[in-house]
ZARO-243424 format. One line per 4 residues: number of its first residue (from 1); for each residue x, y, z of C-alpha. Coordinates in steps of 0.1 Angstrom, whole numbers, padded with zeros to 4 digits. Layout:
BEGIN
NUM) X Y Z  ...
% end
This chain:
BEGIN
1) -0343 0482 1369  -0315 0484 1344  -0319 0465 1312  -0305 0472 1278
5) -0331 0459 1253  -0326 0474 1219  -0311 0505 1203  -0299 0515 1238
9) -0335 0520 1250  -0354 0507 1280  -0388 0514 1296  -0388 0537 1327
13) -0384 0518 1359  -0418 0530 1370  -0431 0527 1405  -0414 0520 1437
17) -0427 0491 1458  -0426 0492 1496  -0393 0479 1509  -0396 0441 1511
21) -0371 0413 1516  -0377 0379 1502  -0356 0354 1520  -0346 0325 1498
25) -0332 0296 1519  -0308 0275 1500  -0320 0239 1502  -0300 0220 1476
29) -0265 0223 1462  -0253 0224 1426  -0256 0189 1411  -0229 0195 1386
33) -0209 0223 1371  -0228 0220 1338  -0264 0217 1350  -0267 0233 1385
37) -0301 0231 1401  -0313 0252 1430  -0348 0253 1445  -0353 0283 1467
41) -0383 0291 1489  -0392 0328 1492  -0406 0347 1522  -0416 0383 1522
45) -0406 0404 1552  -0407 0441 1556  -0373 0455 1566  -0357 0490 1570
49) -0342 0501 1537  -0306 0489 1533  -0305 0464 1561  -0297 0431 1546
53) -0290 0398 1565  -0255 0385 1560  -0262 0349 1568  -0241 0327 1544
57) -0270 0301 1544  -0296 0325 1531  -0301 0342 1498  -0318 0376 1502
61) -0342 0386 1474  -0352 0422 1477  -0384 0434 1460  -0387 0472 1459
65) -0384 0491 1425  -0367 0459 1412  -0360 0423 1421  -0326 0420 1437
69) -0305 0392 1450  -0275 0392 1474  -0244 0372 1464  -0207 0373 1472
73) -0179 0381 1447  -0142 0379 1448  -0115 0364 1471  -0120 0370 1500
77) -0158 0373 1493  -0175 0407 1492  -0212 0410 1497  -0230 0426 1468
81) -0267 0432 1459  -0276 0428 1422  -0308 0435 1403  -0321 0404 1385
85) -0330 0414 1350  -0342 0391 1322  -0340 0420 1298  -0302 0425 1301
89) -0271 0404 1292  -0240 0417 1308  -0239 0416 1346  -0221 0445 1362
93) -0209 0458 1396  -0203 0493 1408  -0165 0495 1412  -0164 0532 1420
97) -0149 0533 1455  -0162 0569 1461  -0198 0556 1462  -0216 0534 1487
101) -0225 0497 1479  -0195 0490 1457  -0173 0461 1448  -0136 0467 1453
105) -0115 0448 1428  -0082 0457 1445  -0093 0436 1475  -0099 0404 1454
109) -0070 0382 1445  -0091 0363 1420  -0101 0395 1400  -0088 0395 1364
113) -0094 0424 1340  -0100 0413 1304  -0077 0426 1277  -0093 0440 1245
117) -0075 0414 1225  -0094 0386 1242  -0121 0367 1222  -0145 0376 1250
121) -0140 0413 1241  -0138 0409 1203  -0165 0383 1197  -0188 0378 1227
125) -0198 0414 1232  -0213 0418 1197  -0249 0413 1211  -0245 0441 1236
129) -0263 0474 1226  -0229 0490 1222  -0201 0465 1214  -0171 0467 1237
133) -0141 0488 1227  -0104 0491 1237  -0094 0517 1263  -0061 0535 1268
137) -0048 0506 1290  -0057 0480 1263  -0085 0467 1285  -0120 0457 1272
141) -0142 0488 1278  -0181 0485 1280  -0207 0512 1278  -0243 0506 1287
145) -0271 0532 1283  -0308 0531 1291  -0340 0549 1281  -0344 0562 1317
149) -0312 0583 1310  -0290 0562 1333  -0258 0547 1321  -0227 0529 1333
153) -0191 0525 1319  -0162 0504 1329  -0140 0474 1320  -0149 0438 1315
157) -0134 0414 1341  -0137 0380 1355  -0140 0369 1392  -0155 0343 1414
161) -0193 0346 1421  -0209 0326 1449  -0246 0319 1456  -0251 0304 1490
165) -0226 0276 1493  -0221 0272 1455  -0200 0293 1432  -0184 0297 1398
169) -0149 0310 1390  -0141 0332 1361  -0175 0347 1356  -0174 0376 1332
173) -0190 0409 1343  -0185 0446 1339  -0166 0465 1366  -0181 0499 1363
177) -0164 0530 1376  -0187 0556 1360  -0224 0553 1368  -0250 0579 1362
181) -0285 0574 1375  -0308 0605 1378  -0340 0586 1387  -0340 0573 1422
185) -0321 0565 1453  -0333 0530 1454  -0310 0517 1427  -0281 0533 1445
189) -0286 0507 1473  -0277 0480 1449  -0241 0471 1439  -0250 0461 1403
193) -0271 0441 1379  -0274 0404 1371  -0281 0399 1334  -0304 0369 1328
197) -0312 0371 1290  -0301 0346 1263  -0268 0363 1255  -0236 0344 1259
201) -0223 0367 1286  -0255 0366 1307  -0253 0351 1342  -0277 0322 1333
205) -0257 0314 1302  -0223 0314 1320  -0237 0292 1348  -0250 0268 1321
209) -0286 0266 1334  -0308 0246 1310  -0337 0266 1324  -0348 0288 1353
213) -0382 0296 1368  -0397 0320 1392  -0431 0327 1408  -0435 0363 1419
217) -0462 0367 1445  -0480 0398 1459  -0463 0415 1488  -0481 0394 1514
221) -0473 0359 1502  -0445 0335 1495  -0432 0319 1464  -0404 0300 1447
225) -0373 0307 1426  -0358 0277 1407  -0324 0278 1390  -0319 0247 1368
229) -0341 0218 1357  -0370 0203 1377  -0402 0185 1373  -0428 0212 1376
233) -0458 0188 1374  -0458 0189 1412  -0472 0224 1410  -0494 0228 1378
237) -0494 0220 1341  -0475 0245 1320  -0487 0260 1287  -0457 0268 1265
241) -0452 0296 1241  -0422 0294 1217  -0394 0320 1218  -0392 0339 1186
245) -0358 0341 1170  -0346 0362 1140  -0311 0354 1129  -0307 0384 1106
249) -0295 0415 1125  -0323 0441 1126  -0320 0476 1140  -0350 0474 1164
253) -0349 0437 1173  -0331 0424 1204  -0320 0389 1194  -0311 0378 1229
257) -0343 0389 1246  -0370 0365 1257  -0392 0373 1227  -0426 0357 1224
261) -0455 0362 1199  -0485 0382 1213  -0515 0374 1191  -0544 0391 1207
265) -0560 0407 1238  -0593 0401 1255  -0611 0424 1280  -0633 0401 1300
269) -0646 0378 1272  -0644 0403 1244  -0616 0399 1219  -0603 0433 1208
273) -0606 0439 1170  -0569 0443 1164  -0552 0430 1132  -0527 0403 1140
277) -0502 0422 1119  -0502 0449 1147  -0486 0424 1170  -0459 0412 1146
281) -0424 0427 1142  -0419 0447 1110  -0390 0447 1086  -0369 0467 1110
285) -0376 0444 1140  -0398 0469 1157  -0428 0453 1174  -0413 0423 1192
289) -0428 0412 1225  -0404 0408 1254  -0408 0392 1288  -0388 0413 1312
293) -0384 0410 1349  -0365 0443 1349  -0396 0463 1340  -0424 0467 1365
297) -0455 0472 1343  -0466 0462 1308  -0462 0485 1278  -0480 0481 1245
301) -0474 0498 1211  -0497 0528 1204  -0525 0512 1183  -0528 0482 1205
305) -0526 0502 1237  -0553 0526 1224  -0577 0497 1216  -0572 0482 1251
309) -0575 0515 1268  -0608 0523 1250  -0624 0490 1258  -0613 0489 1295
313) -0626 0525 1298  -0660 0515 1283  -0663 0484 1305  -0655 0504 1337
317) -0675 0535 1329  -0703 0527 1354  -0680 0515 1383  -0650 0538 1383
321) -0646 0576 1380  -0620 0587 1355  -0594 0613 1365  -0598 0640 1339
325) -0565 0657 1337  -0547 0656 1303  -0515 0668 1318  -0512 0639 1342
329) -0495 0609 1326  -0483 0585 1352  -0446 0576 1347  -0447 0592 1313
333) -0467 0563 1296  -0499 0556 1316  -0526 0581 1308  -0557 0562 1321
337) -0562 0569 1358  -0591 0569 1382  -0603 0587 1414  -0611 0563 1442
341) -0623 0575 1476  -0598 0574 1504  -0623 0557 1526  -0631 0530 1500
345) -0618 0497 1514  -0615 0479 1481  -0618 0483 1444  -0649 0472 1426
349) -0649 0440 1405  -0629 0448 1374  -0630 0432 1339  -0599 0410 1334
353) -0574 0416 1307  -0560 0385 1290  -0528 0386 1269  -0530 0358 1243
357) -0496 0344 1233  -0490 0316 1208  -0499 0285 1228  -0504 0302 1262
361) -0523 0330 1279  -0516 0354 1308  -0547 0366 1326  -0545 0399 1345
365) -0573 0405 1370  -0583 0422 1403  -0558 0445 1419  -0531 0438 1393
369) -0551 0460 1369  -0549 0493 1388  -0520 0507 1408  -0524 0532 1436
373) -0501 0562 1430  -0483 0569 1462  -0486 0605 1474  -0511 0615 1448
377) -0544 0627 1465  -0571 0648 1448  -0595 0661 1474  -0609 0631 1492
381) -0597 0607 1465  -0566 0586 1458  -0554 0581 1422  -0552 0546 1407
385) -0537 0541 1372  -0542 0514 1347  -0511 0491 1348  -0507 0490 1310
389) -0488 0519 1294  -0482 0532 1259  -0448 0522 1245  -0449 0551 1220
393) -0448 0576 1248  -0416 0561 1260  -0400 0559 1226  -0398 0521 1229
397) -0405 0502 1197  -0417 0470 1214  -0443 0453 1236  -0428 0447 1271
401) -0444 0423 1296  -0434 0435 1331  -0431 0416 1364  -0462 0432 1379
405) -0484 0411 1355  -0463 0380 1362  -0474 0379 1398  -0490 0345 1407
409) -0479 0331 1374  -0452 0303 1373  -0427 0316 1347  -0404 0289 1333
413) -0376 0301 1309  -0366 0269 1291  -0334 0278 1272  -0328 0242 1261
417) -0361 0240 1242  -0364 0277 1234  -0397 0284 1250  -0414 0300 1280
421) -0439 0280 1301  -0468 0297 1320  -0492 0285 1346  -0515 0303 1370
425) -0506 0294 1406  -0508 0308 1441  -0471 0315 1446  -0473 0311 1483
429) -0486 0276 1478  -0461 0267 1451  -0434 0263 1477  -0455 0240 1497
433) -0460 0218 1466  -0422 0214 1465  -0423 0204 1501  -0413 0237 1517
437) -0430 0252 1547  -0428 0288 1535
% end
């Protein structure tokens, strides 16, 4: 996961999922250059790491640490794998030919570097965490940094991107020749990142989609990715929450993120006694709530996290055994963990956690509340950690809603009406509602 959110900071990528491949079969073509619409069924399939199908009629969607998609770029086309990230704007590819999984611009006749005098460089990069600069060759230079201490640098360029049988020419992206990632080998298997936020340089903005939607399932089921407009009433009624916009530049507010207003949290049926002011951005912009497909878990600012942690701990005191080790903080932000017997076939019934947004709710229940930490065994017990973390421990001045808690929720990002729609659905059944046998 690579997403620039604000002040060059980003939550840690967190856990690695088992290697899965979600095959998205292209079933419709772009209806127009202005409002493309693609409905794509997903199917999970375990595959060896790094072996991706090359069929031109299928769109691979790889779910491991991150959500990734395979596309082609350039003339002639080169296969690339890109992380899908609603928390980032600028899409970029690894152009360093000394590394694996790269894009080679010298092999593309349609590749065009962008000069620093171009309006794309001087105006359209202003919403990036670090605005673009001019390098020694008078090309537009971009630098992206993240809170997980990874970074990438390179020049802005334009080339042809194709998804299935449809494509767009002149899409602006970063061709990065300097990439530093100390965290995992998983991201190194991807060629780059596909930025999907509301910035003018994001992939979804350049493709002129009025909206896009996805339904992320658990690892054993199927779901749907929808690019463009569609009548969702075939699946379930949506509850909408408006996107929050602040026009004045503030140091800790990302103006192009998918920001919503979190107003309260319930554990089971108990509303936590948290002042509404604790959920609202302050005068610096700190405290916004972002919906981010590039972050796995959900992170809450200190006072809100503490209130949730305390109540969840109280309600599970008689059914779960806390792991008492103050030095163990999972992924640097999740300090509530439990010991569960290795022979225990399933978790006990857990109290649900409901995130209450303005006009909509997101209910987290069952296995989504605890995550088994791979490789961590204490005696005859496995470790399971609460899937909400403390933003303060990461140095992140925001609430971040990760994709783990978006599972089996239809997520519609309606750019035209500036809102996000949510509906609880079984993602494997959602494809069938659209007429797909997935």
